[in-house]
Backbone as CSV, one residue per row, in Angstrom:
resi,resn,N_x,N_y,N_z,CA_x,CA_y,CA_z,C_x,C_y,C_z
1,MET,78.518,48.565,144.228,78.489,49.894,145.026,79.549,50.780,144.607
2,LYS,80.734,50.313,144.124,81.796,51.186,143.724,81.288,51.935,142.444
3,ILE,80.623,51.376,141.585,80.160,51.954,140.277,79.247,52.979,140.568
4,ALA,78.348,52.918,141.546,77.518,54.155,141.923,78.349,55.305,142.369
5,HIS,79.395,55.079,143.151,80.262,56.157,143.593,80.988,56.787,142.493
6,VAL,81.375,56.104,141.532,82.080,56.529,140.322,81.051,57.366,139.558
7,LYS,79.866,56.960,139.297,78.919,57.754,138.534,78.613,59.126,139.353
8,LYS,78.349,58.963,140.619,78.180,60.241,141.430,79.364,61.308,141.221
9,LEU,80.582,60.649,141.303,81.720,61.460,141.195,82.019,62.013,139.794
10,SER,81.518,61.369,138.869,81.460,61.825,137.402,80.553,62.915,137.195
11,CYS,79.331,62.783,137.843,78.243,63.815,137.660,78.785,65.039,138.358
12,LEU,79.399,64.921,139.546,79.917,66.136,140.251,81.021,66.808,139.448
13,ILE,81.887,66.091,138.988,83.029,66.626,138.031,82.444,67.310,136.867
14,GLY,81.447,66.733,136.283,80.925,67.436,135.098,80.051,68.583,135.471
15,LEU,79.467,68.615,136.541,78.738,69.779,137.068,79.752,70.978,137.381
16,PHE,80.858,70.708,138.136,81.830,71.698,138.381,82.423,72.271,137.087
17,TYR,82.720,71.371,136.134,83.298,71.775,134.832,82.310,72.704,134.099
18,LEU,81.007,72.538,134.101,79.920,73.362,133.468,79.968,74.691,134.308
19,MET,79.991,74.597,135.571,79.923,75.762,136.370,81.154,76.683,136.006
20,GLY,82.433,76.054,135.830,83.539,76.856,135.434,83.400,77.396,134.050
21,ILE,82.791,76.780,133.140,82.617,77.288,131.853,81.720,78.576,131.927
22,THR,80.547,78.449,132.673,79.709,79.669,132.789,80.420,80.843,133.502
23,GLN,81.172,80.488,134.453,81.848,81.600,135.136,82.904,82.237,134.200
24,ALA,83.512,81.483,133.394,84.630,82.025,132.532,83.895,82.869,131.419
25,SER,82.803,82.611,131.000,82.137,83.332,129.911,81.385,84.510,130.432
26,ALA,81.398,84.899,131.725,80.617,85.955,132.251,81.117,87.252,131.647
27,ASN,80.170,88.200,131.521,80.515,89.471,130.870,81.443,90.206,131.836
28,SER,82.293,90.952,131.168,83.138,91.887,132.010,83.479,93.080,131.170
29,LEU,83.950,94.115,131.950,84.250,95.401,131.278,85.618,95.373,130.745
30,ILE,85.722,95.717,129.397,87.087,95.784,128.764,87.829,97.103,128.743
31,THR,86.918,98.175,128.414,87.606,99.547,128.477,86.578,100.402,128.912
32,THR,87.085,101.649,129.430,86.167,102.792,129.632,86.781,103.992,129.160
33,MET,85.883,104.891,128.767,86.351,106.154,128.146,85.482,107.219,128.809
34,PRO,86.004,107.983,129.744,87.502,108.252,130.146,87.867,106.981,130.859
35,ILE,89.232,106.897,130.860,89.899,105.724,131.608,89.589,105.840,133.131
36,ASP,89.449,104.714,133.755,89.143,104.647,135.202,90.426,105.306,135.986
37,GLY,90.250,106.351,136.703,91.283,106.939,137.590,92.115,108.000,136.765
38,SER,91.684,108.273,135.593,92.459,109.351,134.764,92.117,110.772,135.173
39,THR,92.985,111.665,134.808,92.678,113.143,135.101,92.570,113.759,133.738
40,LEU,91.453,114.370,133.615,91.114,115.070,132.322,91.251,116.526,132.523
41,THR,91.670,117.219,131.551,91.785,118.785,131.571,90.748,119.226,130.505
42,THR,90.118,118.334,129.661,89.172,118.781,128.680,88.018,117.951,129.143
43,ALA,86.846,118.634,129.183,85.566,117.965,129.695,85.082,116.947,128.674
44,PRO,84.819,115.691,129.107,84.252,114.796,128.098,82.863,115.132,127.717
45,THR,82.429,114.804,126.486,81.075,114.978,126.082,80.232,113.742,126.217
46,SER,80.967,112.594,126.375,80.164,111.376,126.627,81.098,110.344,127.488
47,VAL,80.436,109.307,128.010,81.127,108.371,128.710,80.770,107.001,128.000
48,THR,81.804,106.152,127.770,81.563,104.934,127.035,82.227,103.812,127.725
49,LEU,81.371,102.699,127.855,82.012,101.448,128.537,81.849,100.421,127.373
50,THR,82.904,99.547,127.332,82.928,98.453,126.327,83.044,97.189,127.073
51,THR,82.238,96.305,126.713,82.166,94.916,127.503,82.502,93.816,126.486
52,GLN,82.780,92.626,127.036,83.019,91.457,126.255,81.948,90.898,125.389
53,ILE,80.688,90.940,125.893,79.504,90.243,125.450,78.534,91.466,124.921
54,ALA,77.745,91.240,123.844,76.883,92.207,123.432,75.775,92.435,124.447
55,LEU,75.497,93.675,124.505,74.519,94.222,125.643,73.105,94.212,124.972
56,LEU,72.094,94.067,125.917,70.748,94.091,125.469,70.380,95.574,125.142
57,PRO,69.530,95.909,124.237,69.305,97.294,123.996,68.542,98.098,124.939
58,ASP,67.768,97.443,125.892,66.883,98.056,126.842,67.273,97.756,128.251
59,GLY,67.112,98.570,129.274,67.180,98.235,130.584,68.414,98.612,131.212
60,ASN,69.452,98.955,130.509,70.660,99.370,131.075,70.768,100.777,131.733
61,GLU,71.538,100.802,132.799,71.662,102.125,133.467,73.131,102.583,133.483
62,LEU,73.282,103.790,133.237,74.566,104.416,133.189,74.438,105.883,133.585
63,THR,75.053,106.209,134.873,74.846,107.466,135.358,76.252,108.112,135.672
64,VAL,76.341,109.466,135.485,77.602,110.151,135.854,77.261,111.226,136.892
65,THR,77.990,111.265,137.981,77.682,112.267,138.998,78.970,113.065,139.347
66,ASP,78.703,114.365,139.632,79.764,115.267,139.941,80.265,115.058,141.434
67,PRO,81.255,115.841,141.789,81.768,115.633,143.198,80.734,115.878,144.314
68,ALA,79.694,116.710,144.020,78.597,116.891,144.976,77.686,115.810,144.972
69,GLY,77.728,114.806,143.903,76.643,113.769,143.934,75.544,114.087,142.964
70,ILE,75.548,115.186,142.179,74.468,115.518,141.320,74.799,115.024,139.938
71,ARG,73.720,114.392,139.301,73.855,113.749,138.066,74.272,114.923,137.040
72,VAL,75.152,114.589,136.208,75.692,115.377,135.043,75.423,114.786,133.694
73,ASP,74.918,113.396,133.706,74.752,112.881,132.452,73.364,113.288,131.817
74,ASP,73.111,113.252,130.538,71.877,113.729,130.095,70.933,112.667,129.954
75,GLY,71.129,111.433,130.471,70.162,110.360,130.476,70.061,109.617,129.229
76,THR,70.569,110.047,128.191,70.491,109.323,126.952,71.520,108.206,126.668
77,ILE,71.060,106.860,126.811,72.054,105.851,126.746,71.982,105.217,125.421
78,THR,72.993,105.105,124.676,73.095,104.498,123.262,73.967,103.124,123.442
79,ILE,73.251,102.087,122.994,73.817,100.746,123.012,74.183,100.451,121.524
80,ASN,75.668,100.202,121.428,75.989,99.717,119.948,76.794,98.306,120.193
81,ASP,76.053,97.278,120.167,76.575,95.921,120.374,77.239,95.644,121.670
82,VAL,78.514,95.990,121.815,79.267,95.772,123.022,79.647,97.051,123.887
83,ALA,79.101,98.135,123.245,79.470,99.535,123.868,78.155,100.194,124.317
84,ALA,78.297,100.798,125.488,77.226,101.624,126.054,77.784,103.070,126.154
85,THR,77.137,103.993,125.739,77.463,105.446,125.794,76.341,106.222,126.350
86,VAL,76.748,107.176,127.295,75.788,108.297,127.706,76.379,109.642,127.499
87,GLY,75.576,110.479,127.152,75.981,111.846,126.954,76.222,112.591,128.330
88,VAL,77.150,113.607,128.335,77.511,114.275,129.480,77.290,115.757,129.311
89,LYS,76.508,116.370,130.269,76.382,117.848,130.195,77.720,118.555,130.288
90,THR,77.823,119.832,130.104,78.979,120.577,130.161,79.568,120.599,131.546
91,LEU,80.806,120.121,131.839,81.441,120.098,133.137,82.065,121.373,133.497
92,ASP,81.800,121.906,134.610,82.511,123.119,135.001,83.073,123.097,136.435
93,THR,82.947,121.947,137.083,83.394,121.864,138.441,84.558,120.824,138.505
94,SER,85.696,121.297,139.081,86.871,120.346,139.220,86.453,119.287,140.363
95,GLY,87.068,118.070,140.136,86.820,117.111,141.232,86.725,115.724,140.614
96,ILE,86.342,114.817,141.478,86.171,113.333,141.153,84.840,113.201,140.730
97,TYR,84.610,112.701,139.520,83.311,112.159,138.939,83.189,110.763,139.013
98,ARG,82.047,110.284,139.392,81.741,108.833,139.534,80.761,108.411,138.408
99,VAL,81.140,107.373,137.741,80.315,106.651,136.735,79.835,105.339,137.382
100,SER,78.536,105.198,137.444,77.919,103.973,137.951,77.083,103.309,136.888
101,TYR,77.177,101.987,136.786,76.570,101.293,135.658,75.890,100.020,136.014
102,VAL,74.961,99.523,135.398,74.247,98.328,135.435,73.992,97.890,134.056
103,LEU,74.709,96.892,133.465,74.506,96.613,132.036,74.100,95.153,131.973
104,TYR,73.122,94.916,130.983,72.503,93.569,130.880,72.822,92.943,129.604
105,THR,73.087,91.621,129.669,73.351,90.830,128.488,72.405,89.654,128.538
106,GLU,72.147,89.040,127.418,71.352,87.905,127.407,71.893,86.682,128.114
107,GLY,71.144,86.148,128.994,71.602,84.907,129.712,72.639,85.069,130.682
108,GLU,73.147,86.247,131.060,74.154,86.524,131.968,73.615,87.334,133.297
109,ALA,74.270,87.252,134.293,73.961,88.171,135.447,74.274,89.596,134.977
110,PRO,73.607,90.638,135.554,73.935,91.947,135.197,75.346,92.329,135.665
111,LEU,75.905,93.156,134.739,77.321,93.668,135.054,77.203,95.003,135.715
112,GLN,77.585,95.039,136.926,77.311,96.331,137.659,78.666,96.770,138.378
113,GLY,78.797,98.045,138.493,79.995,98.555,139.175,80.019,100.061,138.981
114,SER,81.263,100.577,139.361,81.434,102.056,139.146,82.865,102.300,138.997
115,PHE,83.168,103.476,138.568,84.655,103.910,138.523,84.593,105.491,138.513
116,THR,85.855,105.977,138.687,85.830,107.398,138.802,86.926,107.937,137.809
117,PHE,86.817,109.301,137.596,87.857,109.950,136.905,87.784,111.427,137.353
118,ASN,88.938,112.066,137.380,89.206,113.396,137.801,89.113,114.380,136.702
119,PHE,88.226,115.458,136.852,88.220,116.490,135.939,88.876,117.747,136.628
120,SER,89.827,118.268,135.942,90.577,119.463,136.360,90.183,120.608,135.482
121,ALA,89.099,121.329,135.886,88.625,122.472,135.074,89.529,123.535,134.874
122,PRO,89.693,124.104,133.690,90.463,125.251,133.506,90.028,126.474,134.343
123,SER,90.986,127.329,134.878,90.660,128.364,135.745,89.847,129.429,134.940
124,GLU,90.046,129.521,133.726,89.331,130.439,132.922,89.025,129.958,131.462
125,ILE,87.796,129.944,131.124,87.547,129.454,129.757,87.351,130.668,128.922
126,THR,88.277,130.764,127.860,88.213,131.843,126.935,87.739,131.225,125.615
127,PRO,86.757,131.954,124.998,86.198,131.521,123.748,87.228,131.854,122.682
128,VAL,87.435,130.903,121.632,88.296,131.050,120.694,87.602,131.881,119.521
129,ASP,88.051,132.970,119.169,87.547,133.759,118.088,88.108,133.360,116.670
130,PRO,87.418,132.507,115.908,88.060,132.073,114.701,88.211,133.258,113.707
131,SER,89.364,133.456,113.319,89.582,134.564,112.200,90.279,133.915,111.061
132,PRO,89.690,134.334,109.855,90.157,133.728,108.685,91.610,134.100,108.403
133,THR,92.378,133.102,107.871,93.661,133.401,107.456,93.840,133.261,105.912
134,PRO,94.517,134.194,105.343,94.592,134.227,103.913,95.469,132.995,103.473
135,THR,95.040,132.335,102.458,95.825,131.205,101.937,96.282,131.547,100.554
136,LYS,97.409,130.927,100.145,98.004,131.139,98.828,97.119,130.337,97.907
137,SER,96.957,130.921,96.659,96.191,130.123,95.736,97.107,129.196,95.055
138,SER,96.678,127.996,94.959,97.576,126.915,94.502,97.509,126.971,92.927
139,GLN,98.628,127.003,92.364,98.747,126.940,90.930,98.930,125.500,90.458
140,PRO,98.353,125.032,89.413,98.610,123.756,88.946,100.090,123.455,88.584
141,ALA,100.432,122.282,88.965,102.006,122.022,88.682,102.148,121.717,87.223
142,SER,103.107,122.423,86.667,103.429,122.367,85.264,104.564,121.350,85.102
143,SER,104.339,120.733,83.929,105.392,119.600,83.604,106.612,120.275,83.004
144,SER,107.847,119.789,83.175,109.083,120.374,82.584,109.203,119.796,81.238
145,TRP,109.865,120.558,80.448,110.172,120.192,78.978,111.000,118.807,79.085
146,GLY,111.843,118.692,80.019,112.770,117.590,80.128,111.865,116.323,80.291
147,THR,110.819,116.391,81.086,109.970,115.200,81.206,109.248,114.942,79.830
148,ASN,108.754,115.938,79.182,108.128,115.772,77.886,109.030,115.073,76.857
149,ILE,110.291,115.516,76.924,111.191,115.058,75.824,111.502,113.618,76.124
150,PHE,111.709,113.275,77.524,111.947,111.896,77.853,110.844,110.960,77.418
151,ILE,109.655,111.346,77.695,108.422,110.561,77.332,108.316,110.348,75.795
152,VAL,108.653,111.466,74.968,108.579,111.229,73.634,109.733,110.281,73.015
153,PHE,111.040,110.506,73.767,112.028,109.555,73.311,111.629,108.003,73.688
154,LEU,111.012,107.812,74.787,110.562,106.413,75.063,109.649,105.905,74.061
155,LEU,108.679,106.817,73.723,107.669,106.324,72.735,108.327,105.913,71.409
156,ILE,109.392,106.831,70.911,110.079,106.541,69.655,110.906,105.184,69.833
157,VAL,111.479,104.949,70.989,112.299,103.702,71.103,111.275,102.646,71.089
158,SER,110.119,102.646,71.854,109.330,101.510,71.788,108.700,101.239,70.496
159,ALA,108.426,102.257,69.604,107.880,102.133,68.308,108.893,101.364,67.411
160,ALA,110.218,101.711,67.569,111.335,101.180,66.829,111.452,99.723,67.223
161,ILE,111.455,99.506,68.410,111.476,97.963,68.897,110.317,97.218,68.427
162,PHE,109.174,97.723,68.338,107.923,97.027,67.845,108.114,96.732,66.390
163,VAL,108.574,97.756,65.515,108.859,97.537,64.148,109.863,96.438,63.935
164,GLY,110.982,96.469,64.702,112.022,95.439,64.655,111.456,94.168,64.952
165,LEU,110.633,93.947,65.827,109.983,92.651,66.222,109.065,92.167,65.133
166,VAL,108.373,93.048,64.439,107.479,92.697,63.323,108.342,92.159,62.213
167,PHE,109.398,92.758,61.795,110.265,92.273,60.803,110.869,90.964,61.239
168,TYR,111.272,90.795,62.405,111.842,89.543,62.869,110.874,88.407,62.837
169,ALA,109.581,88.620,63.158,108.634,87.719,63.096,108.283,87.298,61.682
170,ARG,108.320,88.305,60.693,108.102,87.837,59.267,109.297,86.984,58.720
171,LYS,110.488,87.268,59.157,111.602,86.497,58.712,111.459,85.121,59.238
172,LEU,111.103,84.994,60.415,110.908,83.546,60.975,109.801,82.757,60.245
173,PHE,108.665,83.485,59.962,107.620,82.726,59.180,108.005,82.353,57.753
174,ARG,108.833,83.151,57.116,109.345,82.974,55.680,110.158,81.769,55.701
175,GLU,111.038,81.571,56.792,111.997,80.453,56.819,111.438,79.082,57.117
176,ARG,110.137,79.114,57.406,109.379,77.764,57.636,109.103,77.071,56.432
């Protein structure tokens, strides 16, 4: 009778162990861009979420809403292995923006949640008028005579050493 209890206990321990492994390997969010809770002064052109486990290419949901609750994402979700990116329309309203997501991975429960970021729109947007600035024409660097003389000197010394080694080698072979 005691052996039956030990078997049942072993099965329960094994079951709890396997459940622990499954929960430990569940997908989770690693980073967000923009960062959760951050304040931006430059409007983002996209929102990216990075997860631990590779995402399925289809079925994922990623939305961005403005302070009034109106969607400001362009609806184009791009999945690149563990990263999901959605394009964002031009932001012109200051306030708290909410990013909501449902991300799917194979064999895992959907990863869902939301986070916010604050966009502080500039009071006036002024277009930058690019104006060409004159640049100095670059002249090729010329070598100095001192460098040239030094290199010629090194060549002459190395040739003299080579000739000296040749004569020394001949002397050694004659003495044998």
